Backbone and ligand atoms as CSV (ligand in chain L), in Angstrom:
chain,resi,resn,atom,element,x,y,z
A,1,MET,N,N,-36.608,-30.908,2.659
A,1,MET,CA,C,-36.766,-31.739,3.854
A,1,MET,C,C,-36.593,-33.212,3.260
A,2,LYS,N,N,-36.168,-34.104,4.270
A,2,LYS,CA,C,-36.249,-35.367,4.062
A,2,LYS,C,C,-37.010,-36.173,5.073
A,3,LEU,N,N,-38.038,-37.074,4.744
A,3,LEU,CA,C,-38.777,-37.766,5.824
A,3,LEU,C,C,-37.835,-39.009,6.074
A,4,LEU,N,N,-37.437,-39.104,7.319
A,4,LEU,CA,C,-36.548,-40.091,7.732
A,4,LEU,C,C,-37.052,-41.556,7.991
A,5,ARG,N,N,-38.370,-41.452,8.649
A,5,ARG,CA,C,-38.967,-42.751,8.912
A,5,ARG,C,C,-40.436,-42.316,9.342
A,6,ILE,N,N,-41.328,-43.417,9.375
A,6,ILE,CA,C,-42.515,-43.131,10.094
A,6,ILE,C,C,-42.259,-43.262,11.566
A,7,ASN,N,N,-42.242,-42.206,12.400
A,7,ASN,CA,C,-41.904,-42.235,13.850
A,7,ASN,C,C,-43.040,-42.970,14.418
A,8,HIS,N,N,-44.330,-42.572,14.154
A,8,HIS,CA,C,-45.451,-43.379,14.927
A,8,HIS,C,C,-46.757,-43.085,14.086
A,9,LEU,N,N,-47.688,-44.096,14.423
A,9,LEU,CA,C,-49.108,-43.925,13.969
A,9,LEU,C,C,-49.748,-43.558,15.252
A,10,GLY,N,N,-50.615,-42.492,15.295
A,10,GLY,CA,C,-51.411,-42.048,16.366
A,10,GLY,C,C,-52.669,-42.672,16.352
A,11,ILE,N,N,-53.203,-43.476,17.413
A,11,ILE,CA,C,-54.395,-44.093,17.450
A,11,ILE,C,C,-55.314,-43.594,18.534
A,12,ALA,N,N,-56.422,-42.994,18.129
A,12,ALA,CA,C,-57.327,-42.329,19.211
A,12,ALA,C,C,-57.997,-43.551,19.952
A,13,SER,N,N,-58.039,-43.491,21.283
A,13,SER,CA,C,-58.610,-44.484,22.191
A,13,SER,C,C,-59.337,-43.934,23.286
A,14,PRO,N,N,-60.517,-44.356,23.682
A,14,PRO,CA,C,-61.251,-43.773,24.776
A,14,PRO,C,C,-60.375,-43.795,25.962
A,15,THR,N,N,-59.706,-44.802,26.259
A,15,THR,CA,C,-58.873,-44.904,27.474
A,15,THR,C,C,-57.595,-45.577,27.175
A,16,LEU,N,N,-56.483,-45.304,27.721
A,16,LEU,CA,C,-55.261,-46.055,27.551
A,16,LEU,C,C,-55.210,-47.423,28.176
A,17,GLU,N,N,-55.991,-47.514,29.309
A,17,GLU,CA,C,-56.077,-48.829,29.927
A,17,GLU,C,C,-56.673,-49.758,29.019
A,18,GLU,N,N,-57.727,-49.452,28.327
A,18,GLU,CA,C,-58.431,-50.373,27.318
A,18,GLU,C,C,-57.337,-50.712,26.187
A,19,ALA,N,N,-56.684,-49.654,25.631
A,19,ALA,CA,C,-55.627,-49.878,24.607
A,19,ALA,C,C,-54.579,-50.790,24.958
A,20,MET,N,N,-54.051,-50.513,26.143
A,20,MET,CA,C,-52.945,-51.337,26.787
A,20,MET,C,C,-53.263,-52.692,26.973
A,21,GLY,N,N,-54.595,-52.957,27.482
A,21,GLY,CA,C,-55.036,-54.297,27.713
A,21,GLY,C,C,-55.132,-54.980,26.416
A,22,ARG,N,N,-55.529,-54.395,25.276
A,22,ARG,CA,C,-55.708,-54.984,23.958
A,22,ARG,C,C,-54.320,-55.324,23.467
A,23,MET,N,N,-53.365,-54.472,23.579
A,23,MET,CA,C,-51.992,-54.769,23.079
A,23,MET,C,C,-51.370,-56.042,23.738
A,24,GLY,N,N,-51.718,-56.115,25.040
A,24,GLY,CA,C,-51.216,-57.252,25.864
A,24,GLY,C,C,-51.896,-58.575,25.338
A,25,LYS,N,N,-53.271,-58.433,25.254
A,25,LYS,CA,C,-53.952,-59.607,24.870
A,25,LYS,C,C,-53.603,-60.173,23.370
A,26,LEU,N,N,-53.499,-59.117,22.451
A,26,LEU,CA,C,-53.354,-59.517,21.116
A,26,LEU,C,C,-51.714,-59.884,20.910
A,27,PHE,N,N,-50.889,-59.208,21.383
A,27,PHE,CA,C,-49.479,-59.300,21.049
A,27,PHE,C,C,-48.513,-59.549,22.167
A,28,GLY,N,N,-49.010,-59.564,23.358
A,28,GLY,CA,C,-48.134,-59.903,24.565
A,28,GLY,C,C,-47.179,-58.712,24.654
A,29,MET,N,N,-47.625,-57.480,24.350
A,29,MET,CA,C,-46.753,-56.237,24.326
A,29,MET,C,C,-47.143,-55.313,25.575
A,30,GLU,N,N,-46.096,-54.748,26.111
A,30,GLU,CA,C,-46.404,-53.798,27.221
A,30,GLU,C,C,-46.018,-52.389,26.633
A,31,ALA,N,N,-46.666,-51.368,27.274
A,31,ALA,CA,C,-46.253,-49.951,26.784
A,31,ALA,C,C,-44.891,-49.677,27.188
A,32,GLU,N,N,-44.096,-49.071,26.377
A,32,GLU,CA,C,-42.703,-48.742,26.856
A,32,GLU,C,C,-42.644,-47.223,27.518
A,33,HIS,N,N,-43.699,-46.569,27.247
A,33,HIS,CA,C,-43.682,-45.114,27.755
A,33,HIS,C,C,-45.020,-44.556,27.840
A,34,VAL,N,N,-45.383,-44.132,28.944
A,34,VAL,CA,C,-46.724,-43.404,29.092
A,34,VAL,C,C,-46.488,-42.014,29.594
A,35,GLU,N,N,-47.187,-41.050,28.922
A,35,GLU,CA,C,-46.869,-39.642,29.244
A,35,GLU,C,C,-48.077,-38.769,28.896
A,36,GLU,N,N,-48.361,-37.812,29.743
A,36,GLU,CA,C,-49.387,-36.762,29.434
A,36,GLU,C,C,-48.692,-35.678,28.639
A,37,VAL,N,N,-49.309,-35.245,27.426
A,37,VAL,CA,C,-48.923,-34.162,26.702
A,37,VAL,C,C,-49.847,-32.972,26.875
A,38,VAL,N,N,-49.675,-32.302,27.911
A,38,VAL,CA,C,-50.562,-31.173,28.354
A,38,VAL,C,C,-51.016,-30.238,27.186
A,39,ASP,N,N,-49.973,-29.863,26.438
A,39,ASP,CA,C,-50.252,-28.974,25.391
A,39,ASP,C,C,-51.146,-29.590,24.289
A,40,GLN,N,N,-51.219,-30.943,24.133
A,40,GLN,CA,C,-52.099,-31.400,23.132
A,40,GLN,C,C,-53.332,-31.977,23.695
A,41,LYS,N,N,-53.532,-31.967,25.050
A,41,LYS,CA,C,-54.787,-32.411,25.701
A,41,LYS,C,C,-54.963,-33.841,25.578
A,42,VAL,N,N,-53.875,-34.695,25.804
A,42,VAL,CA,C,-53.911,-36.121,25.596
A,42,VAL,C,C,-52.967,-36.777,26.649
A,43,LYS,N,N,-53.323,-38.048,26.959
A,43,LYS,CA,C,-52.250,-38.937,27.547
A,43,LYS,C,C,-51.906,-39.948,26.475
A,44,THR,N,N,-50.640,-40.368,26.443
A,44,THR,CA,C,-50.177,-41.206,25.369
A,44,THR,C,C,-49.366,-42.508,25.904
A,45,ALA,N,N,-49.619,-43.500,25.187
A,45,ALA,CA,C,-48.882,-44.738,25.447
A,45,ALA,C,C,-48.181,-45.301,24.288
A,46,PHE,N,N,-46.808,-45.488,24.284
A,46,PHE,CA,C,-45.982,-45.892,23.213
A,46,PHE,C,C,-45.702,-47.292,23.265
A,47,PHE,N,N,-45.900,-47.964,22.011
A,47,PHE,CA,C,-45.420,-49.396,21.803
A,47,PHE,C,C,-44.528,-49.344,20.710
A,48,SER,N,N,-43.302,-49.844,20.773
A,48,SER,CA,C,-42.359,-49.997,19.768
A,48,SER,C,C,-42.630,-51.098,18.797
A,49,VAL,N,N,-42.533,-50.843,17.511
A,49,VAL,CA,C,-42.752,-51.753,16.497
A,49,VAL,C,C,-41.612,-51.576,15.477
A,50,GLY,N,N,-40.561,-52.360,15.516
A,50,GLY,CA,C,-39.394,-52.149,14.753
A,50,GLY,C,C,-38.829,-50.820,14.807
A,51,PRO,N,N,-38.715,-50.121,13.599
A,51,PRO,CA,C,-38.237,-48.721,13.677
A,51,PRO,C,C,-39.239,-47.810,13.932
A,52,SER,N,N,-40.482,-48.109,14.223
A,52,SER,CA,C,-41.429,-47.193,14.383
A,52,SER,C,C,-42.277,-47.393,15.692
A,53,ASN,N,N,-43.420,-46.806,15.873
A,53,ASN,CA,C,-44.131,-46.919,17.133
A,53,ASN,C,C,-45.590,-46.739,16.873
A,54,LEU,N,N,-46.372,-47.288,17.898
A,54,LEU,CA,C,-47.735,-46.988,17.889
A,54,LEU,C,C,-47.896,-46.081,19.098
A,55,GLU,N,N,-48.750,-44.998,18.799
A,55,GLU,CA,C,-48.932,-44.061,20.025
A,55,GLU,C,C,-50.441,-44.013,20.230
A,56,PHE,N,N,-50.853,-44.625,21.294
A,56,PHE,CA,C,-52.350,-44.499,21.670
A,56,PHE,C,C,-52.553,-43.214,22.312
A,57,LEU,N,N,-53.697,-42.607,22.072
A,57,LEU,CA,C,-54.061,-41.279,22.481
A,57,LEU,C,C,-55.369,-41.219,23.283
A,58,GLN,N,N,-55.318,-40.984,24.522
A,58,GLN,CA,C,-56.496,-40.829,25.191
A,58,GLN,C,C,-56.758,-39.347,25.539
A,59,PRO,N,N,-57.873,-38.837,25.148
A,59,PRO,CA,C,-58.108,-37.261,25.328
A,59,PRO,C,C,-58.243,-36.974,26.894
A,60,THR,N,N,-57.678,-35.884,27.329
A,60,THR,CA,C,-57.847,-35.346,28.685
A,60,THR,C,C,-58.907,-34.302,28.739
A,61,ASP,N,N,-59.359,-33.964,27.513
A,61,ASP,CA,C,-60.361,-32.787,27.475
A,61,ASP,C,C,-61.215,-33.095,26.208
A,62,PRO,N,N,-62.521,-33.211,26.509
A,62,PRO,CA,C,-63.468,-33.593,25.226
A,62,PRO,C,C,-63.287,-32.513,24.202
A,63,ALA,N,N,-62.895,-31.346,24.510
A,63,ALA,CA,C,-62.845,-30.235,23.552
A,63,ALA,C,C,-61.476,-30.185,22.839
A,64,GLY,N,N,-60.577,-30.992,23.154
A,64,GLY,CA,C,-59.237,-31.139,22.458
A,64,GLY,C,C,-59.307,-31.844,21.122
A,65,ALA,N,N,-58.310,-31.936,20.327
A,65,ALA,CA,C,-58.245,-32.459,19.121
A,65,ALA,C,C,-58.807,-33.935,18.979
A,66,VAL,N,N,-58.183,-34.734,20.001
A,66,VAL,CA,C,-58.514,-36.130,20.120
A,66,VAL,C,C,-59.836,-36.349,20.669
A,67,GLY,N,N,-60.314,-35.548,21.574
A,67,GLY,CA,C,-61.593,-35.650,22.125
A,67,GLY,C,C,-62.679,-35.460,21.152
A,68,LYS,N,N,-62.476,-34.419,20.364
A,68,LYS,CA,C,-63.401,-34.130,19.318
A,68,LYS,C,C,-63.488,-35.254,18.186
A,69,TYR,N,N,-62.288,-35.783,17.826
A,69,TYR,CA,C,-62.311,-36.762,16.886
A,69,TYR,C,C,-63.006,-38.075,17.261
A,70,LEU,N,N,-62.759,-38.483,18.542
A,70,LEU,CA,C,-63.405,-39.627,19.144
A,70,LEU,C,C,-64.897,-39.475,19.156
A,71,GLU,N,N,-65.366,-38.271,19.584
A,71,GLU,CA,C,-66.859,-37.862,19.488
A,71,GLU,C,C,-67.405,-38.084,18.126
A,72,LYS,N,N,-66.690,-37.620,17.018
A,72,LYS,CA,C,-67.252,-37.565,15.784
A,72,LYS,C,C,-67.027,-38.957,14.996
A,73,LYS,N,N,-65.778,-39.467,15.120
A,73,LYS,CA,C,-65.433,-40.663,14.299
A,73,LYS,C,C,-65.314,-41.953,15.041
A,74,GLY,N,N,-65.141,-41.839,16.394
A,74,GLY,CA,C,-64.823,-43.051,17.118
A,74,GLY,C,C,-63.443,-43.475,17.087
A,75,PRO,N,N,-63.023,-44.608,17.832
A,75,PRO,CA,C,-61.632,-44.966,17.933
A,75,PRO,C,C,-61.029,-45.211,16.530
A,76,GLY,N,N,-59.776,-45.095,16.395
A,76,GLY,CA,C,-59.045,-45.562,15.088
A,76,GLY,C,C,-57.823,-44.715,14.899
A,77,ILE,N,N,-57.251,-44.808,13.666
A,77,ILE,CA,C,-56.044,-44.134,13.322
A,77,ILE,C,C,-56.308,-42.816,13.212
A,78,HIS,N,N,-55.541,-41.834,14.009
A,78,HIS,CA,C,-55.856,-40.411,14.058
A,78,HIS,C,C,-54.887,-39.654,13.213
A,79,HIS,N,N,-53.629,-40.147,13.194
A,79,HIS,CA,C,-52.582,-39.403,12.357
A,79,HIS,C,C,-51.275,-40.213,12.146
A,80,VAL,N,N,-50.549,-39.700,11.086
A,80,VAL,CA,C,-49.266,-40.416,10.916
A,80,VAL,C,C,-48.183,-39.408,11.118
A,81,ALA,N,N,-47.054,-39.758,11.772
A,81,ALA,CA,C,-46.074,-38.819,12.152
A,81,ALA,C,C,-44.771,-39.167,11.468
A,82,PHE,N,N,-44.299,-38.300,10.599
A,82,PHE,CA,C,-42.972,-38.444,9.943
A,82,PHE,C,C,-41.797,-37.794,10.724
A,83,GLU,N,N,-40.668,-38.549,10.868
A,83,GLU,CA,C,-39.623,-37.903,11.588
A,83,GLU,C,C,-38.720,-37.112,10.489
A,84,VAL,N,N,-38.359,-35.953,10.876
A,84,VAL,CA,C,-37.492,-35.132,10.112
A,84,VAL,C,C,-36.289,-34.736,10.990
A,85,ASP,N,N,-35.219,-34.303,10.365
A,85,ASP,CA,C,-34.036,-33.918,11.266
A,85,ASP,C,C,-34.145,-32.489,11.763
A,86,ASP,N,N,-34.789,-31.627,11.018
A,86,ASP,CA,C,-34.893,-30.241,11.399
A,86,ASP,C,C,-36.379,-29.720,11.155
A,87,VAL,N,N,-37.198,-29.929,12.308
A,87,VAL,CA,C,-38.552,-29.529,12.179
A,87,VAL,C,C,-38.901,-28.136,11.961
A,88,ASP,N,N,-38.010,-27.235,12.463
A,88,ASP,CA,C,-38.107,-25.772,12.239
A,88,ASP,C,C,-38.053,-25.501,10.669
A,89,ALA,N,N,-37.079,-26.093,10.136
A,89,ALA,CA,C,-36.709,-25.918,8.712
A,89,ALA,C,C,-37.817,-26.371,7.782
A,90,ALA,N,N,-38.351,-27.669,8.294
A,90,ALA,CA,C,-39.451,-28.364,7.575
A,90,ALA,C,C,-40.625,-27.409,7.520
A,91,VAL,N,N,-41.106,-26.930,8.629
A,91,VAL,CA,C,-42.234,-26.077,8.809
A,91,VAL,C,C,-42.071,-24.783,7.940
A,92,LYS,N,N,-40.880,-24.309,7.967
A,92,LYS,CA,C,-40.602,-23.009,7.135
A,92,LYS,C,C,-40.774,-23.333,5.709
A,93,GLU,N,N,-40.219,-24.551,5.237
A,93,GLU,CA,C,-40.319,-24.886,3.884
A,93,GLU,C,C,-41.743,-25.122,3.456
A,94,LEU,N,N,-42.592,-25.714,4.287
A,94,LEU,CA,C,-44.036,-25.923,3.922
A,94,LEU,C,C,-44.707,-24.568,3.872
A,95,LEU,N,N,-44.518,-23.766,4.868
A,95,LEU,CA,C,-45.142,-22.411,4.906
A,95,LEU,C,C,-44.727,-21.689,3.642
A,96,GLY,N,N,-43.477,-21.749,3.231
A,96,GLY,CA,C,-42.999,-21.081,2.080
A,96,GLY,C,C,-43.671,-21.482,0.874
A,97,LYS,N,N,-44.258,-22.741,0.798
A,97,LYS,CA,C,-44.860,-23.302,-0.318
A,97,LYS,C,C,-46.337,-22.924,-0.398
A,98,GLY,N,N,-46.748,-22.287,0.705
A,98,GLY,CA,C,-48.122,-21.939,0.899
A,98,GLY,C,C,-49.105,-23.035,1.389
A,99,VAL,N,N,-48.337,-24.054,2.068
A,99,VAL,CA,C,-49.155,-25.074,2.560
A,99,VAL,C,C,-49.860,-24.662,3.831
A,100,ARG,N,N,-51.122,-25.032,4.107
A,100,ARG,CA,C,-51.855,-24.731,5.259
A,100,ARG,C,C,-51.406,-25.528,6.410
A,101,MET,N,N,-50.683,-24.946,7.445
A,101,MET,CA,C,-50.234,-25.726,8.604
A,101,MET,C,C,-51.070,-25.381,9.770
A,102,ILE,N,N,-51.353,-26.454,10.522
A,102,ILE,CA,C,-51.986,-26.224,11.888
A,102,ILE,C,C,-51.070,-25.524,12.750
A,103,ASP,N,N,-49.877,-25.840,12.843
A,103,ASP,CA,C,-48.916,-25.213,13.591
A,103,ASP,C,C,-47.990,-24.328,12.760
A,104,GLN,N,N,-47.807,-23.093,13.090
A,104,GLN,CA,C,-46.934,-22.161,12.390
A,104,GLN,C,C,-45.563,-22.399,12.845
A,105,ALA,N,N,-45.414,-22.988,13.898
A,105,ALA,CA,C,-43.986,-23.160,14.546
A,105,ALA,C,C,-44.157,-24.548,15.374
A,106,PRO,N,N,-43.138,-25.253,15.522
A,106,PRO,CA,C,-43.221,-26.622,16.312
A,106,PRO,C,C,-43.613,-26.356,17.739
A,107,ARG,N,N,-44.257,-27.378,18.236
A,107,ARG,CA,C,-44.745,-27.360,19.614
A,107,ARG,C,C,-44.145,-28.532,20.254
A,108,PRO,N,N,-44.223,-28.615,21.683
A,108,PRO,CA,C,-43.692,-29.790,22.413
A,108,PRO,C,C,-44.637,-31.012,22.138
A,109,GLY,N,N,-43.958,-32.192,21.885
A,109,GLY,CA,C,-44.801,-33.445,21.817
A,109,GLY,C,C,-44.172,-34.427,22.891
A,110,ALA,N,N,-44.553,-35.685,22.790
A,110,ALA,CA,C,-44.239,-36.647,23.775
A,110,ALA,C,C,-42.727,-36.889,23.601
A,111,HIS,N,N,-42.156,-37.437,24.730
A,111,HIS,CA,C,-40.748,-37.969,24.654
A,111,HIS,C,C,-39.700,-36.756,24.262
A,112,GLY,N,N,-40.108,-35.666,24.702
A,112,GLY,CA,C,-39.174,-34.448,24.382
A,112,GLY,C,C,-39.053,-34.144,22.931
A,113,SER,N,N,-39.958,-34.563,22.194
A,113,SER,CA,C,-39.917,-34.310,20.734
A,113,SER,C,C,-40.537,-32.978,20.500
A,114,ARG,N,N,-40.313,-32.359,19.302
A,114,ARG,CA,C,-40.961,-31.147,18.844
A,114,ARG,C,C,-41.742,-31.499,17.591
A,115,ILE,N,N,-43.069,-31.065,17.478
A,115,ILE,CA,C,-44.022,-31.414,16.577
A,115,ILE,C,C,-44.698,-30.397,15.869
A,116,ALA,N,N,-45.169,-30.610,14.680
A,116,ALA,CA,C,-45.946,-29.683,13.918
A,116,ALA,C,C,-46.896,-30.402,13.027
A,117,PHE,N,N,-48.122,-29.903,12.929
A,117,PHE,CA,C,-49.189,-30.709,12.099
A,117,PHE,C,C,-49.554,-29.853,10.783
A,118,ILE,N,N,-49.745,-30.684,9.855
A,118,ILE,CA,C,-50.187,-30.133,8.471
A,118,ILE,C,C,-51.695,-30.376,8.463
A,119,HIS,N,N,-52.522,-29.388,7.974
A,119,HIS,CA,C,-53.834,-29.540,7.964
A,119,HIS,C,C,-54.320,-30.699,6.975
A,120,PRO,N,N,-55.299,-31.556,7.547
A,120,PRO,CA,C,-55.624,-32.707,6.658
A,120,PRO,C,C,-56.321,-32.326,5.359
A,121,ALA,N,N,-56.723,-30.983,5.219
A,121,ALA,CA,C,-57.301,-30.607,3.912
A,121,ALA,C,C,-56.175,-30.455,2.895
A,122,GLU,N,N,-54.866,-30.484,3.290
A,122,GLU,CA,C,-53.700,-30.434,2.306
A,122,GLU,C,C,-53.220,-31.819,1.983
A,123,THR,N,N,-53.727,-32.796,2.670
A,123,THR,CA,C,-53.038,-34.097,2.595
A,123,THR,C,C,-53.891,-35.201,2.090
A,124,GLY,N,N,-54.971,-34.970,1.409
A,124,GLY,CA,C,-55.824,-36.039,0.951
A,124,GLY,C,C,-56.569,-36.638,2.176
A,125,GLY,N,N,-56.819,-35.889,3.331
A,125,GLY,CA,C,-57.613,-36.363,4.363
A,125,GLY,C,C,-56.875,-37.071,5.476
A,126,VAL,N,N,-55.582,-37.135,5.357
A,126,VAL,CA,C,-54.771,-37.846,6.495
A,126,VAL,C,C,-54.038,-36.739,7.306
A,127,LEU,N,N,-54.340,-36.715,8.624
A,127,LEU,CA,C,-53.529,-35.711,9.449
A,127,LEU,C,C,-52.169,-36.174,9.564
A,128,MET,N,N,-51.230,-35.276,9.094
A,128,MET,CA,C,-49.861,-35.581,9.104
A,128,MET,C,C,-49.150,-34.670,10.135
A,129,GLU,N,N,-48.288,-35.364,10.869
A,129,GLU,CA,C,-47.427,-34.624,11.862
A,129,GLU,C,C,-45.900,-34.753,11.412
A,130,LEU,N,N,-45.274,-33.646,11.571
A,130,LEU,CA,C,-43.783,-33.744,11.365
A,130,LEU,C,C,-43.137,-33.704,12.803
A,131,CYS,N,N,-42.198,-34.590,13.082
A,131,CYS,CA,C,-41.638,-34.564,14.390
A,131,CYS,C,C,-40.144,-34.708,14.375
A,132,GLN,N,N,-39.534,-33.960,15.293
A,132,GLN,CA,C,-38.066,-34.049,15.524
A,132,GLN,C,C,-37.898,-34.729,16.802
A,133,SER,N,N,-37.383,-35.929,16.666
A,133,SER,CA,C,-37.262,-36.792,17.944
A,133,SER,C,C,-36.486,-36.097,18.935
A,134,GLY,N,N,-36.877,-36.373,20.330
A,134,GLY,CA,C,-35.998,-35.929,21.428
A,134,GLY,C,C,-35.070,-36.885,21.813
A,135,GLY,N,N,-34.899,-37.822,20.940
A,135,GLY,CA,C,-33.699,-38.711,21.186
A,135,GLY,C,C,-34.153,-40.060,21.866
A,136,LYS,N,N,-35.437,-40.186,22.249
A,136,LYS,CA,C,-35.825,-41.342,23.150
A,136,LYS,C,C,-36.566,-42.445,22.259
A,137,VAL,N,N,-37.296,-41.882,21.273
A,137,VAL,CA,C,-37.952,-42.933,20.340
A,137,VAL,C,C,-37.460,-42.675,18.881
L,1,CMX,N1,N,-57.523,-36.979,10.278
L,1,CMX,C1,C,-58.105,-36.582,9.193
L,1,CMX,N2,N,-59.085,-35.589,9.107
L,1,CMX,C2,C,-59.377,-34.973,10.248
L,1,CMX,C3,C,-58.812,-35.411,11.520
L,1,CMX,C4,C,-57.941,-36.429,11.567
L,1,CMX,N3,N,-57.395,-36.780,12.693
L,1,CMX,N4,N,-59.453,-34.596,12.495
L,1,CMX,C5,C,-60.287,-33.801,11.915
L,1,CMX,N5,N,-60.280,-33.963,10.503
L,1,CMX,C6,C,-61.060,-33.277,9.543
L,1,CMX,C7,C,-62.443,-33.482,9.693
L,1,CMX,O1,O,-62.967,-34.598,9.108
L,1,CMX,C8,C,-63.129,-32.221,9.009
L,1,CMX,O2,O,-63.143,-32.495,7.626
L,1,CMX,P1,P,-64.264,-31.825,6.742
L,1,CMX,O3,O,-64.128,-30.244,6.864
L,1,CMX,O4,O,-63.940,-32.348,5.271
L,1,CMX,O5,O,-65.462,-32.366,7.331
L,1,CMX,C9,C,-62.021,-31.189,9.262
L,1,CMX,O6,O,-60.734,-31.825,9.651
L,1,CMX,C10,C,-62.391,-30.269,10.486
L,1,CMX,O7,O,-62.713,-31.053,11.613
L,1,CMX,P2,P,-63.303,-30.663,12.812
L,1,CMX,O8,O,-63.818,-31.928,13.532
L,1,CMX,O9,O,-64.199,-29.494,12.666
L,1,CMX,O10,O,-62.212,-30.359,13.854
L,1,CMX,P3,P,-61.261,-28.994,14.025
L,1,CMX,O11,O,-61.205,-28.239,12.736
L,1,CMX,O12,O,-61.644,-28.349,15.290
L,1,CMX,O13,O,-59.853,-29.699,14.184
L,1,CMX,C11,C,-57.840,-30.371,13.318
L,1,CMX,C12,C,-59.218,-30.536,13.154
L,1,CMX,C13,C,-57.083,-31.363,12.367
L,1,CMX,C14,C,-57.380,-28.992,12.894
L,1,CMX,C15,C,-57.339,-30.480,14.829
L,1,CMX,O14,O,-57.736,-31.841,15.169
L,1,CMX,C16,C,-55.901,-30.272,15.054
L,1,CMX,O15,O,-55.443,-29.155,15.287
L,1,CMX,N6,N,-55.053,-31.441,15.126
L,1,CMX,C17,C,-53.638,-31.268,15.427
L,1,CMX,C18,C,-53.333,-31.515,16.901
L,1,CMX,C19,C,-53.589,-32.868,17.186
L,1,CMX,O16,O,-54.185,-33.653,16.571
L,1,CMX,N7,N,-53.206,-33.236,18.494
L,1,CMX,C20,C,-53.399,-34.587,19.055
L,1,CMX,C21,C,-52.289,-35.453,18.915
L,1,CMX,C22,C,-51.104,-34.957,19.763
L,1,CMX,C23,C,-49.816,-35.947,19.900
L,1,CMX,O17,O,-49.754,-36.857,19.037
L,1,CMX,O18,O,-49.128,-35.565,20.837
């Protein structure tokens, strides 16, 4: 597999309103896309930064991955997402190497993307996402 770019950094935030207000105040930026990803129990807001993005994540369920993260660690960088051209092949490749994957097959992400997470125990403590862009970011 080839990592094409950092598609986004995911940042856990108690509310999108607060995160969007801060981006406006600090950088004069507005969110380009806001979307609920039901499967992941989050609402997301995307800000484009050059070839990459910031994805703010508000939990919709305290028992979801971001809800639990906020409860334990507070707001901050939650994951890094690498874009690949074929996420199915990338997941198969990692599974074939015996890598512990959170997702055994890609799931739906924001912007029509398909995503799969590698367990942080395999990555030196950084939650890594592989994503195949839906063509919009
Ligand atoms: N980054 C790094 N480490 C993390 C982490 C994160 N974001 N979230 C949890 N961990 C670590 C914890 O520190 C803990 O480590 P230790 O065992 O060394 O203490 C370990 O993972 C287990 O943590 P936990 O709080 O018990 O949480 P769970 O095992 O229930 O879940 C994880 C952890 C990573 C498996 C879960 O968060 C997950 O499945 N994540 C993938 C899906 C996801 O994050 N979705 C939200 C974003 C969706 C989107 O961008 O659209």
